[in-house]
C-alpha positions as CSV (number, residue, x, y, z in Angstrom):
1,M,-26.6,-10.8,68.4
2,N,-28.9,-13.6,67.3
3,V,-28.2,-14.7,63.7
4,S,-29.7,-17.7,61.8
5,S,-26.3,-18.7,60.5
6,S,-22.6,-18.2,61.2
7,C,-20.8,-14.9,61.0
8,D,-18.0,-15.0,58.4
9,G,-16.7,-11.6,59.4
10,L,-17.2,-9.4,62.5
11,F,-16.5,-5.7,63.0
12,V,-17.3,-3.2,65.8
13,D,-17.4,0.4,64.7
14,I,-16.6,3.6,66.7
15,N,-20.2,3.7,68.0
16,D,-20.1,0.1,69.4
17,T,-22.2,-1.3,66.6
18,L,-21.5,-4.9,65.8
19,Y,-21.5,-6.0,62.2
20,C,-21.7,-9.6,61.0
21,S,-21.3,-10.8,57.4
22,M,-23.3,-13.9,56.7
23,S,-22.2,-15.5,53.4
24,S,-25.0,-18.1,53.4
25,H,-27.6,-15.3,53.6
26,A,-25.8,-12.9,51.2
27,Q,-26.0,-10.0,53.6
28,V,-24.4,-8.1,56.4
29,V,-26.4,-7.3,59.6
30,R,-25.7,-4.9,62.4
31,R,-26.8,-4.4,66.0
32,S,-25.8,-1.8,68.6
33,L,-23.9,-3.2,71.6
34,N,-25.3,-0.4,73.7
35,D,-28.9,-1.6,73.6
36,S,-30.1,-2.8,77.0
37,V,-32.8,-4.9,75.3
38,M,-32.1,-7.4,72.5
39,N,-33.6,-5.9,69.4
40,S,-33.7,-7.5,66.0
41,N,-30.8,-7.1,63.7
42,C,-30.8,-4.5,61.0
43,V,-29.7,-5.3,57.5
44,A,-26.6,-3.2,56.7
45,A,-26.0,-4.5,53.2
46,G,-27.4,-7.1,50.8
47,T,-30.9,-8.2,50.1
48,G,-30.7,-11.8,51.4
49,I,-30.7,-13.1,47.8
50,A,-27.3,-13.7,46.3
51,G,-26.6,-11.6,43.2
52,S,-24.4,-9.1,41.5
53,D,-26.6,-6.0,41.4
54,L,-25.4,-3.0,43.4
55,N,-27.7,-3.8,46.3
56,Q,-26.8,-7.5,46.4
57,L,-23.9,-9.5,47.7
58,N,-22.7,-13.0,46.9
59,D,-20.6,-14.7,49.6
60,P,-19.8,-11.6,51.7
61,R,-16.8,-12.2,54.0
62,G,-14.5,-9.6,55.3
63,I,-16.0,-6.3,56.5
64,F,-14.7,-2.9,57.7
65,V,-16.5,0.3,58.8
66,D,-14.7,3.6,58.6
67,V,-15.0,6.7,60.8
68,N,-17.8,8.0,58.4
69,L,-19.7,4.8,59.2
70,D,-19.3,3.6,55.6
71,L,-19.3,-0.2,55.2
72,Y,-16.8,-2.0,53.0
73,V,-17.6,-5.6,52.1
74,A,-15.4,-8.3,50.5
75,D,-18.0,-9.7,48.1
76,C,-16.1,-12.9,47.3
77,D,-18.1,-14.6,44.6
78,N,-18.5,-11.4,42.7
79,D,-14.7,-10.7,42.9
80,R,-15.2,-7.2,44.2
81,V,-15.1,-4.9,47.2
82,Q,-18.4,-3.0,47.7
83,L,-18.7,0.3,49.6
84,F,-22.0,1.0,51.2
85,Q,-22.1,4.6,52.3
86,S,-23.9,5.2,55.5
87,G,-27.7,5.0,55.0
88,K,-27.5,3.8,51.4
89,S,-28.7,0.4,50.2
90,N,-26.8,0.4,46.9
91,G,-23.1,-0.2,47.0
92,I,-20.3,1.2,44.9
93,T,-17.7,-1.2,43.5
94,V,-14.3,0.2,44.7
95,A,-12.1,-2.8,43.8
96,G,-12.5,-5.8,41.5
97,S,-15.0,-6.4,38.8
98,T,-16.4,-3.1,37.3
99,S,-14.3,-1.0,39.7
100,I,-14.5,2.8,39.4
101,N,-10.6,2.9,39.6
């Protein structure tokens, strides 16, 4: 995986997809480890601009992907955990500021 900054969190899901949280770029990117050719990274969450909207992250760190391929992100500077359901660009706050619980 080629990234333009350091990865603050790494996770490999059940399909051998590598996820990298990049706090300085306010996003999480992913890449399949099964690709024989190095393709560009896909944005899994965040817009690349730090913010607190549902499609934005601000200092993403820890990440986890469940068996449904839903992505959980510790969005540190927003004091929340965001859930990005597979294929969705808007997150759901599941813990922290404006949590649904």
